[in-house]
Structure formats: structure tokens, C-alpha cells
C-alpha positions in Angstrom: -14.1 99.7 -45.6 -16.9 100.3 -43.1 -14.6 98.9 -40.3 -11.8 101.1 -41.4 -14.0 104.3 -41.3 -15.4 103.2 -37.9 -11.8 102.8 -36.6 -10.8 106.3 -37.8 -14.3 107.9 -37.2 -12.8 110.6 -34.9 -10.4 111.7 -37.6 -13.1 111.7 -40.3 -15.5 113.8 -38.1 -12.7 116.2 -37.0 -11.4 117.0 -40.5 -14.9 117.3 -42.0 -16.1 119.5 -39.1 -13.0 121.8 -39.4 -13.4 122.2 -43.2 -17.1 122.9 -42.9 -16.7 125.3 -39.9 -13.9 127.2 -41.7 -15.9 127.6 -44.8 -19.0 128.8 -42.8 -17.0 131.3 -40.9 -15.3 132.7 -44.0 -18.6 132.9 -45.8 -20.5 134.6 -43.0 -17.8 136.8 -41.5 -14.8 137.4 -43.7 -15.9 137.3 -47.4 -17.3 140.7 -48.4 -20.9 140.3 -49.9 -21.4 141.6 -53.4 -24.6 143.0 -54.9 -25.8 143.3 -58.4 -28.0 146.0 -59.9 -29.5 146.0 -63.4 -30.9 148.9 -65.4 -32.7 148.2 -68.7 -32.9 150.5 -71.7 -35.1 150.0 -74.8 -33.4 150.8 -78.2 -36.1 152.0 -80.6 -34.7 150.7 -83.9 -37.7 151.6 -86.0 -36.9 154.1 -88.7 -39.2 155.2 -91.5 -36.4 155.0 -94.0 -36.1 151.3 -93.2 -39.3 150.7 -95.2 -37.3 150.8 -98.3 -34.9 148.1 -97.1 -35.3 144.4 -97.0 -35.8 142.6 -93.7 -32.4 141.1 -93.6 -30.6 144.5 -93.9 -32.9 145.9 -91.2 -32.0 143.1 -88.8 -28.2 143.5 -89.5 -28.5 147.3 -89.0 -30.4 146.8 -85.7 -27.9 144.2 -84.4 -25.0 146.5 -85.3 -26.6 149.5 -83.6 -27.2 147.5 -80.4 -23.7 146.2 -80.4 -22.4 149.8 -80.8 -24.5 150.8 -77.7 -23.1 147.9 -75.7 -19.5 149.1 -76.5 -20.4 152.6 -75.6 -21.5 151.6 -72.1 -18.1 150.0 -71.6 -16.2 152.9 -73.2 -13.6 154.8 -71.1 -15.2 158.2 -71.9 -18.7 157.2 -70.8 -17.3 155.5 -67.6 -15.3 158.8 -66.8 -18.6 160.7 -67.0 -20.3 158.4 -64.7 -17.4 158.5 -62.2 -17.5 162.3 -62.4 -21.2 162.6 -61.9 -21.2 160.2 -58.9 -17.8 161.4 -57.5 -16.6 157.8 -57.4 -13.2 157.1 -55.9 -12.1 154.8 -58.8 -10.7 154.9 -62.3 -12.4 153.6 -65.5 -10.1 150.6 -65.3 -11.4 149.8 -61.9 -15.1 150.4 -62.8 -15.1 148.5 -66.1 -14.8 144.9 -64.6 -17.9 145.7 -62.5 -20.0 146.3 -65.5 -21.7 143.7 -67.7 -23.9 144.7 -70.7 -26.1 142.2 -72.5 -28.9 142.0 -75.0 -31.1 139.3 -76.4 -30.6 137.9 -79.9 -33.9 139.2 -81.1 -34.5 141.8 -78.4 -34.4 145.6 -78.4 -33.7 145.7 -74.7 -30.2 146.4 -73.4 -29.4 145.3 -69.8 -26.7 147.1 -67.9 -25.6 145.1 -64.8 -23.2 146.5 -62.1 -21.7 144.5 -59.3 -20.6 146.3 -56.2 -20.0 145.8 -52.5 -22.6 148.5 -51.8 -26.1 147.9 -53.0 -27.0 151.6 -53.2 -23.9 152.4 -55.2 -24.5 149.5 -57.6 -27.9 150.9 -58.3 -26.7 154.4 -58.8 -23.9 153.3 -61.2 -26.3 151.2 -63.2 -28.9 154.0 -63.5 -26.3 156.6 -64.3 -24.7 154.4 -67.0 -28.2 154.0 -68.6 -28.9 157.7 -68.5 -25.5 158.8 -69.7 -25.8 156.3 -72.6 -29.0 157.9 -73.6 -27.5 161.4 -73.4 -24.4 160.3 -75.3 -26.4 158.8 -78.2 -28.5 161.9 -78.4 -25.6 164.3 -78.4 -23.1 162.4 -80.5 -25.2 160.4 -82.9 -28.2 162.8 -83.0 -30.5 159.9 -82.1 -33.3 159.9 -79.6 -34.0 156.2 -79.8 -33.0 155.2 -76.3 -35.5 155.0 -73.5 -34.6 154.0 -69.9 -37.2 151.3 -69.3 -36.4 149.9 -65.8 -34.3 151.8 -63.2 -32.6 149.8 -60.5 -32.9 150.5 -56.8 -31.3 149.5 -53.5 -34.5 147.6 -52.5 -34.4 145.5 -55.7 -31.0 144.2 -55.1 -31.0 143.9 -51.3 -29.9 140.3 -51.3 -26.2 139.7 -52.1 -25.3 137.5 -55.2 -22.1 136.3 -53.5 -20.9 134.6 -51.5 -23.3 131.6 -51.9 -23.0 130.5 -48.2 -25.0 127.3 -48.6 -23.0 126.2 -51.6 -19.7 127.0 -50.0 -20.6 125.0 -46.9 -21.8 122.1 -48.9 -18.6 122.0 -51.0 -16.5 122.3 -47.9 -18.3 119.4 -46.3 -17.8 117.2 -49.4 -14.1 118.2 -49.7 -13.5 117.8 -46.0 -15.1 114.3 -46.0 -13.1 113.3 -49.1 -9.8 114.6 -47.6 -10.4 112.8 -44.3 -11.1 109.5 -46.1 -7.9 110.1 -48.1 -5.9 110.7 -45.0 -7.4 107.5 -43.5 -6.4 105.5 -46.5 -2.9 107.0 -46.5 -2.4 106.2 -42.8 -3.6 102.6 -43.2 -1.5 102.0 -46.3 1.5 103.4 -44.6 0.8 101.2 -41.5 0.5 98.1 -43.6 3.7 98.8 -45.5 5.5 99.2 -42.3 4.0 96.0 -40.8 4.8 94.1 -43.9 8.4 95.4 -43.9 8.8 94.5 -40.3 7.4 91.0 -40.8 9.7 90.5 -43.8 12.8 91.5 -41.8 11.6 89.3 -38.9 11.2 86.3 -41.2 14.6 87.0 -42.8 16.3 87.2 -39.4 14.8 83.9 -38.4 16.0 82.2 -41.5 19.4 83.6 -41.0 19.5 82.3 -37.5 18.4 78.9 -38.5 21.0 78.6 -41.3 23.8 79.7 -39.0 22.9 76.9 -36.6 
């Protein structure tokens, strides 16, 4: 195998280099960087009336409330308000895939994460979503139990989350090396098949000549 690789070293190096260089060029110059911004709100689930309830029912009520707030962040009406406030050139259907809302299983914190090609805009959208959620809950549900705990900023998310340049180049190198070895194996296999076929025909022709004599 080593002799085979040494024989076709130029091809292995060429294919691997081209794959790695192409991936590097795409990652550095062509793929648009994406940035993530996260705003965090605290949901104050403590209610004096809960003192009359058992712990299990309180936990269920809190989980239901937080899930409701998660759905509100991703609702079309709230997204429309955010778009109008920031004068974004997009629709709720275009904004929604950029938003991710999450909460811990036993946490009263709600994280609103926004991905965007512009780090400043990502922070503005995340912060405005948090503030609009607070105002919506206060106005519609008559509850003042949401506090914006951590606002995002352009400085916090200055580094892009994608593309992962090092990972892309490493994967391209491995794929390029694997592909080049596959090509070498194919060439050698094809060459041996042709050689065996030619030898077989040559031997058959010799036998035919001898038998005719």
C-alpha cells in the first residue's frame, strides 16, 4: 500500500490540496458569517395564592407558564411588533427561523437567541423580543412577572458562530485525502483488470497459434 501511495503521491497531494484550499477559500471569502445574540428574561413565578397549593401543582403551573411565554416569543403577532419597531425588511415567516427560545427544566430564566448576519441587528432583535414579551404579558395577561435580566450587545457577540473555518478545512482535508486514495485504488484496479485481460488474450492467441500448427 505504501508503494502504491508513493507511486501516486502527486495525485494524492494535488486532490487533497485542492479540496482543502477550496474549503478554506469558501469559508474565508464566500460563506457569509452568522452571529448569535442572546437576551435573558427572568419569569417570577412566585404567587402568594400558591401557598394554598401543593408543590406538584405549583411546578406544573410554572412549567405551563414558561412554555406559554416561549410560544409567545415565536408568535406571529409579537414578531410583527418587533419588525415594526425595528423597521426590519422581513416578514414574520422570515424572522421566525432566526429565533430560538429555551429554558432550563428547573429554571425561571428564559433565553431568547437570535441568529443574524449582522451582529448589531441580532442584538437589537433579541433585546426587542425580550422587551416586547414583557410588555405583552403585562398588557394581555395583566402580569408583571417578567424582568429583562441580561440584554445582548454587539460587543458580546462580535465573533461569528459560523462558518467554523478550522472545522471546515479539517473536514475538507480528510475528505480530499480519502477521495484521492479512492481514485488511486480505482486507477490501479482498472489498470490491473486491463493488464490481466490483455495477458489472457495474449495467452489465448498463443494457444490458438500452437494448435493450428
